[in-house]
Each structure stands twice: as structure tokens, then as C-alpha cells.
C-alpha positions in Angstrom: -3.8 -59.4 -187.4 -4.3 -55.7 -188.1 -4.8 -56.3 -191.8 -7.4 -58.9 -191.2 -9.3 -56.9 -188.6 -9.1 -53.4 -190.0 -11.1 -50.9 -188.0 -12.6 -48.0 -189.9 -12.6 -44.6 -188.4 -16.1 -43.4 -189.5 -16.8 -40.3 -187.6 -15.4 -37.7 -185.2 -18.4 -36.4 -183.4 -17.2 -33.9 -180.8 -18.7 -30.9 -179.1 -17.8 -27.3 -179.8 -19.4 -26.4 -176.4 -20.0 -28.2 -173.2 -23.2 -28.2 -171.2 -23.2 -27.8 -167.5 -25.7 -29.4 -165.1 -26.8 -28.3 -161.7 -25.5 -31.5 -160.0 -24.7 -31.7 -156.3 -21.5 -33.3 -155.0 -21.5 -34.6 -151.4 -18.3 -35.8 -149.8 -19.2 -39.0 -148.0 -15.7 -39.6 -146.5 -12.4 -37.7 -146.1 -9.4 -39.9 -145.9 -6.7 -38.7 -143.5 -3.8 -40.7 -145.0 -3.3 -42.4 -141.6 -4.7 -45.7 -140.3 -7.9 -45.2 -142.4 -5.9 -45.0 -145.6 -5.5 -42.4 -148.2 -5.1 -41.6 -151.9 -7.6 -44.2 -153.2 -6.3 -45.3 -156.7 -9.6 -46.8 -157.8 -13.4 -46.5 -157.4 -16.0 -48.2 -155.2 -18.5 -51.1 -155.5 -21.7 -51.6 -153.5 -23.4 -54.5 -151.7 -27.2 -55.0 -151.6 -27.4 -53.0 -148.4 -25.8 -49.9 -150.0 -22.5 -50.2 -148.2 -19.5 -49.1 -150.3 -16.2 -51.0 -150.6 -12.8 -49.9 -152.0 -9.1 -49.9 -151.5 -6.7 -47.1 -150.6 -3.0 -46.6 -149.9 -1.7 -45.5 -146.5 -2.9 -47.4 -143.4 -1.0 -48.1 -140.2 1.8 -49.8 -142.1 1.7 -47.5 -145.1 1.0 -50.5 -147.4 -2.7 -49.9 -148.1 -6.1 -50.9 -146.8 -9.4 -52.4 -147.9 -12.3 -50.3 -146.5 -16.0 -50.4 -146.1 -18.2 -47.3 -145.9 -21.7 -47.7 -144.2 -24.4 -45.1 -144.3 -26.1 -44.0 -141.1 -28.3 -41.2 -139.6 -25.2 -39.1 -138.8 -23.4 -39.8 -142.1 -21.1 -42.4 -143.4 -18.7 -44.5 -141.2 -15.5 -46.1 -142.4 -14.5 -49.6 -141.3 -11.0 -50.9 -142.3 -11.5 -54.5 -143.2 -7.8 -55.3 -143.8 -4.5 -53.5 -143.4 -1.7 -54.8 -145.7 1.6 -55.5 -144.0 3.9 -55.3 -147.1 5.2 -58.8 -146.4 3.6 -61.9 -148.1 0.5 -59.8 -148.9 2.8 -57.3 -150.6 0.4 -54.3 -150.4 -0.3 -51.3 -152.6 -3.8 -52.5 -153.7 -4.6 -50.8 -157.0 -7.9 -51.8 -158.4 -11.7 -51.9 -157.9 -12.8 -54.9 -155.9 -15.2 -57.7 -157.0 -17.8 -59.7 -155.0 -18.6 -63.3 -155.6 -22.1 -64.7 -155.1 -21.3 -65.7 -151.5 -20.0 -62.3 -150.4 -16.2 -62.8 -150.7 -14.2 -59.9 -151.9 -11.3 -60.2 -154.4 -8.6 -57.8 -155.5 -5.0 -57.4 -156.5 -1.8 -55.8 -155.2 1.4 -54.6 -157.0 3.7 -53.7 -154.1 5.7 -55.3 -151.4 9.2 -56.8 -151.2 9.0 -58.5 -154.6 6.7 -55.9 -156.2 5.4 -58.6 -158.7 1.8 -58.6 -157.4 -0.8 -60.8 -155.7 -4.4 -61.7 -156.0 -6.2 -61.8 -152.6 -9.5 -62.9 -151.1 -11.4 -61.4 -148.1 -14.1 -63.6 -146.6 -16.6 -62.4 -144.1 -17.1 -64.2 -140.8 -18.7 -63.5 -137.4 -15.6 -61.7 -136.1 -14.8 -59.7 -139.2 -13.0 -60.6 -142.4 -10.4 -63.3 -143.1 -7.6 -62.4 -145.5 -6.0 -64.9 -147.9 -3.4 -64.4 -150.6 -4.6 -66.8 -153.2 -1.8 -66.3 -155.7 1.6 -64.6 -155.8 3.0 -63.8 -159.2 6.6 -64.9 -159.9 7.4 -62.5 -162.8 8.0 -65.2 -165.4 5.6 -66.9 -167.8 2.9 -66.6 -165.1 2.9 -62.8 -165.4 3.6 -59.8 -163.1 2.0 -56.5 -162.0 -1.7 -57.3 -162.0 -2.8 -53.6 -162.5 -6.4 -54.5 -163.0 -9.1 -56.1 -160.9 -10.6 -59.6 -161.5 -13.9 -60.9 -162.9 -15.6 -64.0 -161.7 -17.5 -66.7 -163.7 -20.4 -68.9 -162.6 -18.0 -71.6 -161.4 -16.1 -69.2 -159.1 -13.0 -69.0 -161.4 -11.2 -65.6 -161.5 -9.9 -63.9 -164.6 -7.6 -60.9 -164.8 -4.6 -59.4 -166.6 -1.0 -58.6 -165.8 1.0 -55.7 -167.3 4.2 -57.7 -167.7 5.4 -61.3 -167.9 4.2 -64.0 -170.2 7.6 -64.7 -171.6 7.2 -63.3 -175.1 8.6 -60.2 -176.8 8.5 -56.6 -175.5 12.2 -56.2 -174.7 13.4 -54.7 -172.3 10.1 -55.5 -170.5 9.8 -59.0 -169.1 7.0 -60.0 -171.4 4.1 -58.1 -172.9 1.6 -59.1 -170.3 -0.9 -61.9 -169.8 -4.5 -62.9 -169.3 -4.7 -65.4 -166.4 -7.3 -67.7 -164.8 -7.3 -68.7 -161.2 -9.2 -72.0 -160.4 -10.2 -72.9 -156.9 -9.7 -76.4 -155.6 -9.4 -78.5 -152.5 -5.7 -77.8 -152.3 -5.9 -74.1 -153.0 -5.9 -72.0 -156.1 -4.2 -72.9 -159.4 -3.1 -70.2 -161.9 -3.3 -70.8 -165.6 -2.1 -68.3 -168.2 -4.7 -68.4 -171.0 -3.0 -65.9 -173.2 0.3 -64.1 -173.5 0.6 -60.9 -175.5 3.4 -60.5 -178.0 3.3 -56.8 -179.1 1.3 -56.5 -182.3 -1.7 -57.9 -180.5 -1.1 -55.6 -177.6 1.2 -54.9 -174.7 0.5 -54.0 -171.0 -3.2 -54.8 -170.5 -4.1 -52.5 -167.6 -7.8 -52.7 -167.4 -10.2 -55.4 -166.2 -11.8 -57.8 -168.6 -15.5 -58.2 -169.5 -17.1 -61.4 -170.8 -20.0 -62.0 -173.2 -22.7 -64.7 -172.9 -20.6 -67.1 -174.9 -17.7 -66.8 -172.6 -15.5 -64.7 -174.8 -13.4 -62.0 -173.1 -12.8 -58.4 -174.2 -10.3 -55.9 -172.9 -7.8 -53.1 -173.8 -4.0 -52.7 -173.8 -2.0 -49.6 -173.0 0.7 -50.2 -175.6 1.2 -52.4 -178.7 -0.9 -52.8 -181.8 -0.1 -52.0 -185.4 2.4 -49.3 -184.3 4.4 -51.7 -182.1 8.2 -51.6 -182.8 9.4 -52.8 -179.4 8.5 -52.6 -175.7 6.5 -49.4 -174.8 5.5 -48.5 -178.3 2.2 -48.4 -180.2 -1.0 -46.8 -179.1 -2.7 -50.0 -177.7 -5.5 -52.2 -178.7 -9.0 -53.4 -178.0 -8.9 -57.2 -178.1 -11.2 -60.2 -178.0 -10.2 -63.6 -176.6 -12.0 -66.7 -177.7 -11.6 -70.4 -177.1 -10.8 -72.5 -180.1 -10.0 -76.3 -179.9 -9.1 -76.0 -176.2 -6.8 -73.0 -176.7 -7.3 -69.3 -176.4 -6.7 -67.0 -179.3 -6.8 -63.2 -179.7 -8.4 -61.0 -182.3 -7.5 -57.3 -182.4 -10.8 -55.4 -182.8 -9.1 -52.0 -183.0 -5.5 -50.8 -183.0 -5.1 -47.2 -181.8 -2.8 -45.1 -183.9 -1.9 -42.4 -181.4 -3.7 -39.9 -183.6 -7.3 -38.8 -183.7 -8.6 -42.3 -182.9 -7.0 -42.2 -179.4 -4.1 -43.9 -177.6 -3.3 -45.7 -174.3 -6.4 -47.1 -172.7 -6.6 -47.9 -169.0 -10.3 -48.4 -169.3 -12.4 -51.6 -169.5 -14.8 -51.7 -172.4 -18.5 -52.1 -171.8 -21.3 -53.5 -173.9 -24.6 -51.9 -174.7 -27.8 -53.9 -175.4 -27.1 -54.2 -179.1 -23.6 -55.5 -178.8 -21.6 -52.3 -179.4 -18.5 -51.7 -177.2 -17.6 -48.4 -175.5 -14.4 -47.3 -173.9 -12.0 -44.4 -173.4 -8.3 -43.6 -174.0 -6.2 -41.5 -171.7 -4.3 -39.9 -174.6 -4.7 -39.3 -178.3 -7.5 -37.6 -180.1 -7.1 -34.4 -182.0 -6.1 -32.5 -178.9 -4.0 -35.3 -177.3 -6.2 -35.5 -174.2 -8.1 -38.7 -174.8 -11.4 -39.8 -176.3 -14.5 -41.8 -175.6 -15.1 -44.3 -178.4 -17.7 -46.8 -179.7 -16.8 -50.0 -181.6 -19.6 -51.4 -183.7 -19.4 -55.0 -185.2 -19.5 -54.9 -189.0 -19.2 -58.5 -190.3 -15.7 -59.6 -189.4 -14.4 -56.1 -188.6 -15.3 -53.6 -186.0 -15.9 -49.9 -186.8 -14.7 -47.2 -184.5 -16.7 -44.0 -183.9 -15.3 -41.2 -181.7 -18.1 -40.0 -179.5 -16.1 -37.2 -177.8 -12.6 -35.8 -178.0 -11.5 -34.2 -174.7 -10.1 -30.7 -175.1 -8.6 -30.1 -171.7 -11.2 -27.4 -171.3 -14.5 -27.4 -169.4 -15.2 -30.9 -170.7 -12.1 -32.5 -168.9 -9.0 -34.4 -170.0 -7.3 -37.7 -169.7 -9.8 -40.3 -168.5 -7.5 -42.4 -166.4 -8.4 -45.9 -165.1 -12.0 -44.9 -165.7 -14.9 -47.3 -165.8 -17.7 -46.1 -168.0 -21.3 -46.7 -166.9 -24.3 -47.0 -169.3 -27.8 -46.4 -168.2 -31.0 -47.8 -169.7 -31.3 -44.8 -172.1 -27.8 -45.3 -173.5 -26.3 -42.4 -171.7 -22.6 -42.8 -170.7 -21.1 -41.7 -167.4 -17.5 -41.4 -166.4 -14.7 -39.2 -165.0 -11.6 -37.4 -166.2 -8.4 -37.1 -164.2 -7.7 -33.5 -165.4 -9.5 -30.6 -167.1 -12.7 -28.9 -166.2 -13.3 -25.3 -165.1 -10.5 -25.5 -162.5 -8.4 -28.3 -164.0 -8.8 -31.0 -161.4 -11.2 -33.3 -163.3 -14.9 -33.7 -164.0 -17.7 -36.2 -163.7 -19.4 -36.3 -167.1 -22.4 -37.6 -169.0 -22.5 -38.3 -172.7 -26.0 -38.3 -174.2 -26.9 -39.3 -177.7 -28.8 -36.5 -179.4 -30.0 -36.8 -183.1 -27.1 -39.0 -184.1 -24.5 -37.1 -182.2 -23.3 -37.1 -178.7 -23.5 -34.2 -176.3 -21.2 -34.0 -173.2 -22.5 -32.5 -170.0 -20.1 -31.8 -167.2 -22.1 -32.9 -164.2 -19.5 -31.8 -161.7 -16.2 -29.9 -161.8 -13.8 -30.6 -159.0 -12.1 -27.6 -157.4 -9.1 -29.3 -155.8 -10.3 -28.2 -152.4 -12.5 -30.0 -149.8 -14.5 -31.6 -152.7 -11.4 -33.5 -153.9 -9.2 -33.6 -157.0 -8.3 -36.1 -159.7 -11.2 -38.6 -159.8 -9.2 -41.5 -161.4 -11.5 -44.5 -160.8 -14.7 -43.8 -162.7 -18.1 -44.0 -161.0 -20.6 -46.5 -159.7 -24.3 -45.7 -160.4 -27.1 -46.8 -158.1 -30.7 -47.6 -159.0 -31.7 -44.0 -158.3 -29.1 -42.6 -160.7 -26.7 -41.3 -158.1 -23.0 -41.6 -158.9 -20.3 -42.6 -156.4 -16.6 -42.4 -156.9 -13.3 -41.4 -155.3 -10.6 -38.8 -155.8 -7.0 -39.5 -155.5 -6.2 -36.4 -153.6 -7.9 -33.3 -152.2 -10.4 -33.2 -149.3 -9.9 -31.8 -145.8 -6.6 -33.7 -145.3 -5.6 -33.7 -149.0 -5.6 -37.5 -149.0 -8.6 -38.1 -151.2 -12.4 -38.5 -150.7 -15.3 -40.7 -151.5 -18.0 -38.7 -153.1 -21.6 -38.8 -154.3 -22.9 -36.8 -157.3 -26.6 -36.4 -157.5 -27.6 -35.4 -161.1 
């Protein structure tokens, strides 16, 4: 697979200095770690009214919550939509939520008594929200540990990934991970594994999928690839899934070498208007602190260009579970878990300038009341404001929801 789809490392375009912008950070909500939740492991999404939705750990049972933040004249108010019990709902929600066209929310969990994970649905009603576990993973060929959120097609089918399971390779791991489909029906939801990884094509997909107009899927894996020699090895891959004769097949677009080209991606890839893919790796790069990369289609191969190599200096380090955002001008926005002037992460902007890319640190977290370790990327509204979460910090050291105004 790797020989057929050789990715060519064409450029390493990194900065020798980092620009700083006079951006303002506003803490919209401070988690207490109590009934309201704490330590949010992922970012937020928005509805059409500007309310924000996300997941956090903690809660009255210490198994996590789904929350809503609503703006008002006196600030933002949190409403806990659901508190996980740790029983059949398992708990420990990990990932960014997704809305369907009728306003239902979907997400995944990885905790509870079995610890194998679930996919859940929250449906709005006149009295609040109704919770439904739509699938519980069994840890076999169906997969386990859905450490990424889901995406939804026009028919209402859900698609996601599991870190483990699938029944192939990756000893001592119980499988190299899967891509699954959940199909709604009159009798409930049916799970179908559309692809199981085997190592050389990737291991442990930990980021959400994206889809193109033809219905192909694209994603990343944390391990595996050309350097795979057994479970937990290799620098990971960027892959494409396509349907062929009623079966799904995988193509490796790039296999990370754990060297300058990056390693270990938690990050979904994202398309620009011309069909290029962008993503980030947590590790690798010349300094070992991760990169932002571009993949450009070139016939039957994809060509990697490194847009920025993080230095663990003022530019940040280790983009972790980040979701990159592109604006209409081609600028890229994201977060890093570490680095910055204090060392607790940054919100950054990458701007193309004369064939190169210039990184601007829009905000450096101090680790105090403003939060620390922004691990979930950002959401960008129509006015260009950026919203995200920090895993810790804030007035109760249980994380915050923030807004950065460039």
C-alpha cells in the first residue's frame, strides 16, 4: 500500500519567529468540577441561536455531563442536559458533539463498567432532553473505544471510528480499530463495520471522519503505517475509504515516519476549496513537538508539505485532539496543548504569505483564571470569533469555555 501511494515530502516551511496578535480572551464559563462538570476533553459546537454545546467529565455521579451554554445580558448560563450514570450509558464522554438536521445531538463515551464505549443520542422535547444509548460496543469485531465523534449523512446514518477491535492484527491490542456505520430503523439502530484496520494501513483511528461529495471518507490513525511492526508502532496514517463493488477499501494517502514529516495524529483532516487536505500531528517534526501539514493530490499520489513545525516555544507544542478551522481566505486556526510564552498552550493562526506560512499566536494561556491546555481546537463563528475549551485552569482549576476575539 505504501509503495503504491508514496507521499513525497516536498517542503518544510517553518517560521524562525512567531508573530503575536493583540487578541482578547474572554472566559465564558468556569467549570467547578461538581454537578456542572469539569475537565472538558473536547471543544464546543453551536446551534443557529448561538448557544454552545459540549461534554465534560465530573457531574453529580462523576461520570460526565452534556452541557449547553446560553448567552444573556448578564453573561453565559450553563444548563446540564444530561448527567451520565456510569451504568448502561457508561459515561466519560470524550468527543465533540454533532447535530442532525432535526436538532438531535450525538456523541460517544468510553467509560463505565465495561469501558468499551457507546454511541448516544439526545433528543429535545418540551420538558428537556431525552437520552438514548443507540449502540454499546462489545469489544470484538464490532470495535471498542470510540475515541472520536460521529458524522451524519443525508439519510441520518452515523459514521465513526473505534481505537480498538475489528478482529485483525495489532497484538496485544484486540484489533487495530474500525470505521463503523450506524443505521436507524423501526427496531432501533444497527451497527455495521465498514472497515477494519490491520496495521500497515493504520492503527488506532482517534479522530472524526470527514466525507467528500462522492461519499468517500477521510481520516487519520495514531499508529500504524509503513513503520508498523506490531501493536503500538508506526507513526500513523492519513487514509481514504472508498466503496468498490459493495465493499469498502482503504488507500493510505500518507504514512508518517515519526521524523520531520510528523507522527501520531489525533486530528481530523479538513478540505480546502481546491481539494487539498490539512491536518496536524501531536508528535514528530524536526523538534518532536508536532506539525501542521498539507496533502495535495498529485495524480494517484498525495504530496505532503509541512506548513509549520512547532518548536515548544512561543508558537506552542503538541496539537492534541485539535480540529483545524479554515476561513474563506485560506487561513488556518487551531490550538496546541502545550507551549507558548508560559507553556500552557496557544490559540494560533496560520496565514499563507508569498508561498510560505506565517504563524501568529493569537492567545497564550497563562494557566491561571484564563485556563490551561486547550485540547479541543476551536469553533469559528460568522464574525470570526473563536470558541473553545481548556482541560484545566480557571477559577476552580476544572477548565473553562473561552472566546478569543482576533
